[in-house]
C-alpha positions as CSV (number, residue, x, y, z in Angstrom):
1,M,-52.6,-0.9,-24.8
2,L,-48.9,-1.5,-24.8
3,R,-49.4,-4.7,-26.8
4,L,-50.8,-2.7,-29.7
5,V,-47.6,-0.8,-30.3
6,L,-44.9,-3.4,-29.2
7,K,-44.2,-6.4,-31.5
8,D,-41.7,-8.0,-29.1
9,L,-39.3,-7.3,-26.2
10,T,-36.0,-9.1,-25.5
11,I,-34.3,-8.7,-22.2
12,T,-30.7,-9.8,-21.7
13,K,-28.8,-9.5,-18.4
14,A,-25.0,-9.0,-18.3
15,A,-22.9,-8.8,-15.2
16,K,-23.9,-5.3,-14.2
17,T,-26.5,-4.2,-16.7
18,V,-29.8,-5.2,-18.2
19,T,-30.4,-4.6,-21.9
20,L,-33.9,-4.1,-23.4
21,Q,-34.3,-4.7,-27.1
22,I,-37.6,-3.3,-28.2
23,R,-39.2,-4.0,-31.6
24,W,-42.2,-1.8,-32.5
25,H,-45.0,-2.8,-34.8
26,G,-44.0,-0.2,-37.2
27,G,-40.6,-1.9,-37.7
28,A,-38.4,0.4,-35.7
29,T,-36.1,-1.0,-33.1
30,E,-34.7,0.5,-29.9
31,E,-32.1,-0.7,-27.4
32,L,-31.9,0.5,-23.8
33,S,-29.3,-0.4,-21.2
34,V,-30.1,-0.1,-17.5
35,P,-27.4,-0.5,-14.9
36,L,-28.2,-2.9,-12.1
37,R,-27.8,-1.9,-8.4
38,P,-24.8,-3.6,-6.8
39,N,-25.4,-6.3,-4.2
40,A,-25.4,-5.1,-0.7
41,S,-22.1,-7.0,-0.1
42,D,-20.5,-5.3,-3.1
43,Q,-21.9,-1.9,-2.1
44,W,-20.3,-2.0,1.3
45,R,-17.2,-3.9,0.6
46,H,-14.0,-2.1,1.5
47,D,-11.8,-0.8,-1.3
48,P,-8.9,-3.2,-2.1
49,A,-6.4,-0.3,-1.8
50,L,-7.7,0.3,1.8
51,V,-7.3,-3.4,2.7
52,E,-3.8,-3.4,1.4
53,R,-3.0,-0.2,3.3
54,I,-4.3,-1.8,6.5
55,R,-2.2,-4.9,5.7
56,E,0.9,-2.7,5.5
57,L,0.1,-0.8,8.7
58,A,-0.6,-4.0,10.6
59,Q,3.0,-5.1,10.2
60,H,4.2,-2.5,12.7
61,A,1.1,-0.9,14.4
62,N,-1.7,-2.2,16.7
63,D,-5.4,-1.6,16.0
64,E,-5.6,1.6,18.0
65,Q,-2.6,3.1,16.2
66,M,-4.1,2.1,12.8
67,V,-7.4,3.8,13.7
68,E,-5.5,7.0,14.7
69,Q,-3.4,7.1,11.5
70,L,-6.4,6.4,9.2
71,N,-8.6,9.0,10.9
72,Q,-5.8,11.6,10.9
73,A,-5.4,11.0,7.2
74,G,-9.2,11.6,6.6
75,V,-9.8,8.0,5.4
76,E,-13.4,6.9,5.9
77,T,-15.2,3.6,5.9
78,R,-17.4,2.8,2.9
79,K,-20.4,4.2,4.7
80,G,-18.6,7.5,5.3
81,N,-17.8,7.0,9.0
82,R,-14.6,7.4,10.9
83,F,-12.7,4.2,11.6
84,T,-13.0,2.5,15.0
85,V,-11.1,-0.4,16.5
86,S,-13.9,-2.8,15.8
87,A,-13.9,-1.8,12.1
88,I,-10.2,-2.4,11.9
89,R,-10.6,-5.8,13.6
90,W,-13.4,-6.8,11.2
91,I,-11.2,-5.9,8.2
92,R,-8.3,-7.9,9.6
93,F,-10.6,-10.9,10.3
94,K,-12.3,-10.7,6.9
95,H,-9.1,-10.5,5.0
96,A,-6.9,-12.7,7.2
97,I,-4.6,-9.9,8.3
98,P,-2.6,-11.1,11.3
99,V,-2.1,-9.2,14.5
100,P,1.3,-7.7,14.6
101,N,4.0,-9.2,16.8
102,L,4.9,-6.1,18.8
103,K,7.2,-8.0,21.2
104,R,10.7,-6.6,21.1
105,A,13.7,-9.0,20.8
106,E,14.8,-8.5,24.4
107,E,11.3,-9.0,25.9
108,R,9.6,-12.1,27.2
109,T,5.9,-12.9,27.8
110,V,4.4,-13.8,31.2
111,S,4.4,-17.5,30.3
112,E,8.1,-17.4,29.3
113,V,9.1,-15.7,32.5
114,A,7.0,-18.1,34.6
115,A,8.7,-21.1,32.8
116,H,12.1,-19.5,33.2
117,F,11.8,-19.2,37.0
118,G,9.6,-22.2,37.5
119,V,6.7,-20.2,39.1
120,S,3.1,-19.6,38.3
121,H,1.6,-16.8,36.2
122,S,0.2,-15.3,39.4
123,V,3.7,-14.9,40.8
124,V,4.8,-13.1,37.7
125,Y,1.8,-10.8,37.8
126,Y,2.7,-10.1,41.5
127,W,6.2,-9.1,40.4
128,I,4.8,-6.8,37.7
129,E,2.4,-5.2,40.2
130,R,5.3,-4.6,42.7
131,Q,7.6,-3.4,39.8
132,H,10.2,-6.1,40.5
133,I,10.5,-6.7,36.7
134,P,10.4,-3.9,34.1
135,A,7.2,-4.5,32.1
136,R,5.4,-2.9,29.2
137,K,1.6,-3.3,28.9
138,L,-0.1,-3.6,25.5
139,A,-3.8,-3.9,24.9
140,N,-4.6,-6.3,22.1
141,P,-7.8,-8.0,20.8
142,K,-7.5,-10.9,23.3
143,G,-7.1,-8.7,26.3
144,V,-3.9,-7.3,27.8
145,A,-0.4,-8.5,26.9
146,W,2.6,-7.9,29.2
147,F,6.1,-7.8,27.8
148,L,8.8,-8.2,30.4
149,T,12.5,-7.3,30.1
150,L,14.9,-9.6,32.0
151,D,18.5,-8.6,32.6
152,Q,21.2,-9.7,35.0
153,E,20.1,-7.2,37.7
154,T,16.4,-8.3,37.4
155,E,17.2,-12.0,37.6
156,V,19.2,-11.4,40.9
157,M,16.4,-9.3,42.4
158,V,13.7,-11.8,41.6
């Protein structure tokens, strides 16, 4: 039945729309534009402004601190959820945002302290456990990082 009233139909696809050009047998023409649904990847992609905000926060905050700041500000994921540590880690991975270096200038890592004293990592962890060396514990994506502060008193005690 439709063939009796339609002379021809032309369909053209642009980036985000489909245009239908209809020519009726009576000579009239009509044009309809229909928006296309976004791809699933485009539909759930994080806003570039949010990614930039996380990039700025990552310079001085760890993942847990970023989650806390974004949730307090009422920022939601594209799906309308609150942020989690795993969501922040995914965004950092996807957009190559490095983990911040939260080690202070006066601090050393376990490996650096072990090399300095010529002992194994186990000995350094023993010192931390017995509180022979002032240490600060920081959770990070790869586990737990210890930052140790050495001064003249500490070096003599150890």
